[in-house]
KEKE-3310 file (N, C-alpha, C; in steps of 0.2 Angstrom, whole numbers, plus 5000, padded with zeros to 4 digits):
npx = (5003:5003:5010:5003:5008:5015:5007:4997:4977:4968:4954:4941:4927:4914:4903:4888:4878:4864:4854:4842:4835:4820:4823:4821:4811:4819:4830:4841:4844:4858:4865:4877:4884:4900:4909:4922:4936:4954:4965:4977:4981:4974:4968:4956:4943:4932:4920:4911:4898:4891:4879:4873:4861:4857:4845:4846:4836:4828:4839:4851:4861:4870:4880:4887:4898:4905:4917:4921:4931:4933:4942:4959:4964:4956:4954:4957:4950:4937:4932:4920:4912:4902:4894:4882:4873:4858:4852:4842:4843:4837)
npy = (4995:5011:5025:5040:5057:5070:5080:5077:5075:5069:5065:5072:5082:5085:5094:5094:5099:5098:5096:5090:5086:5079:5076:5067:5050:5042:5049:5061:5078:5083:5095:5100:5105:5103:5105:5105:5097:5095:5082:5087:5096:5111:5115:5116:5112:5116:5111:5112:5104:5097:5085:5071:5059:5042:5029:5011:4998:4990:4991:4996:5012:5024:5037:5053:5067:5083:5092:5109:5117:5128:5142:5144:5133:5122:5109:5112:5105:5090:5075:5065:5048:5036:5021:5012:4999:4993:4981:4970:4966:4961)
npz = (4999:4995:5004:5011:5007:5016:5012:5008:5010:5022:5023:5012:5006:4995:4986:4977:4963:4952:4937:4927:4911:4902:4885:4876:4873:4880:4883:4892:4895:4905:4917:4926:4944:4953:4967:4977:4987:4982:4981:4987:5001:5005:4993:4981:4969:4956:4945:4931:4921:4906:4899:4889:4893:4893:4891:4889:4886:4900:4911:4909:4907:4899:4899:4894:4893:4894:4904:4912:4922:4933:4939:4946:4952:4946:4935:4917:4908:4906:4901:4901:4903:4907:4910:4916:4926:4931:4944:4953:4971:4981)
capx = (4999:5007:5011:5001:5012:5012:5004:4990:4972:4965:4948:4939:4920:4912:4895:4885:4869:4863:4847:4840:4827:4821:4824:4817:4809:4825:4837:4839:4850:4861:4871:4879:4892:4903:4913:4926:4943:4959:4970:4983:4979:4972:4966:4948:4941:4925:4920:4904:4898:4885:4879:4868:4860:4852:4843:4845:4831:4826:4842:4857:4862:4875:4880:4893:4897:4912:4916:4926:4935:4933:4946:4965:4965:4951:4955:4954:4944:4935:4928:4914:4908:4898:4890:4878:4870:4855:4849:4838:4847:4832)
capy = (5000:5018:5030:5044:5061:5075:5086:5075:5075:5062:5066:5079:5084:5087:5096:5093:5100:5095:5098:5085:5087:5074:5077:5061:5045:5037:5053:5067:5082:5085:5100:5100:5107:5099:5109:5101:5096:5091:5077:5090:5101:5118:5115:5116:5113:5118:5109:5113:5099:5096:5080:5067:5051:5038:5023:5006:4992:4991:4991:4999:5018:5027:5044:5055:5074:5086:5097:5114:5119:5136:5145:5142:5125:5117:5107:5115:5101:5085:5070:5060:5042:5032:5015:5010:4994:4991:4976:4969:4963:4956)
capz = (5000:4995:5009:5009:5008:5022:5010:5006:5014:5025:5020:5010:5006:4989:4986:4969:4961:4945:4934:4920:4907:4896:4877:4871:4878:4885:4884:4896:4895:4911:4918:4934:4945:4958:4971:4982:4988:4979:4987:4992:5007:5003:4986:4980:4963:4955:4940:4928:4916:4902:4895:4889:4897:4888:4894:4884:4889:4907:4916:4906:4905:4897:4900:4890:4894:4896:4911:4912:4928:4935:4944:4943:4954:4944:4927:4911:4903:4910:4898:4906:4900:4911:4908:4922:4925:4938:4946:4959:4977:4985)
cpx = (5004:5006:5009:5007:5010:5008:4997:4983:4970:4958:4946:4931:4919:4905:4894:4880:4869:4854:4847:4833:4826:4820:4821:4815:4813:4831:4835:4846:4852:4865:4871:4885:4894:4909:4917:4933:4946:4961:4974:4979:4979:4970:4960:4949:4933:4925:4911:4902:4891:4886:4873:4868:4855:4851:4842:4842:4829:4833:4850:4856:4868:4874:4887:4893:4904:4910:4921:4926:4933:4937:4953:4967:4962:4955:4953:4947:4944:4931:4925:4912:4907:4893:4888:4874:4865:4853:4846:4843:4841:4825)
cpy = (5006:5022:5037:5050:5066:5080:5085:5074:5068:5060:5072:5078:5087:5089:5097:5096:5100:5095:5094:5088:5083:5078:5073:5056:5042:5042:5059:5070:5083:5091:5099:5103:5104:5105:5105:5101:5093:5087:5081:5095:5107:5120:5113:5115:5113:5116:5109:5108:5098:5089:5076:5060:5048:5030:5017:5000:4995:4992:4994:5007:5020:5033:5047:5063:5076:5091:5103:5116:5127:5139:5141:5134:5119:5114:5110:5111:5093:5080:5066:5054:5037:5027:5012:5004:4992:4984:4976:4965:4959:4956)
cpz = (5000:5002:5008:5012:5014:5019:5006:5010:5017:5024:5016:5008:4999:4989:4979:4970:4955:4944:4928:4917:4901:4890:4874:4876:4883:4884:4888:4895:4903:4911:4925:4936:4951:4962:4977:4981:4985:4984:4991:4996:5005:4997:4986:4972:4962:4947:4937:4922:4914:4899:4894:4892:4893:4890:4889:4888:4895:4912:4914:4905:4904:4897:4897:4891:4893:4902:4909:4919:4928:4941:4942:4946:4950:4937:4922:4908:4907:4906:4903:4902:4906:4909:4916:4920:4931:4938:4953:4964:4980:4979)
residu = (MET:ALA:GLN:ARG:SER:SER:THR:GLN:ARG:THR:ASP:TRP:MET:GLU:VAL:ALA:ALA:ALA:TYR:SER:GLN:LEU:VAL:GLY:GLN:HIS:THR:ALA:ALA:VAL:ILE:GLY:ILE:VAL:HIS:GLY:ALA:LYS:PRO:SER:VAL:GLY:GLN:ASN:GLN:THR:ILE:VAL:ASP:VAL:GLY:LEU:ARG:ARG:GLU:PHE:GLY:SER:SER:TRP:LEU:VAL:SER:ALA:GLY:VAL:GLY:ALA:GLY:ILE:GLY:GLN:GLN:SER:PRO:ALA:PHE:CYS:PRO:LEU:LEU:VAL:LEU:GLN:LYS:SER:PHE:ARG:VAL:PHE)
# end
């Protein structure tokens, strides 16, 4: 296991907000913002992202989008691709 450096946080918090709007029967447009800590102590980042979320069948979702950072400590560009599978536990 890698050792944590003295400049890395032991824990951190993030806050997120999002809005989605159906644009088709199985497709939604999504916009969101995330503000939170970076792994290094004393650094934060804010990212605004937009994308589409598409449902395939009854249990598969694919989301794709792009994000842009706000502020000097935030990343300039952030691509997003998510594959989600839903399943019943009980």
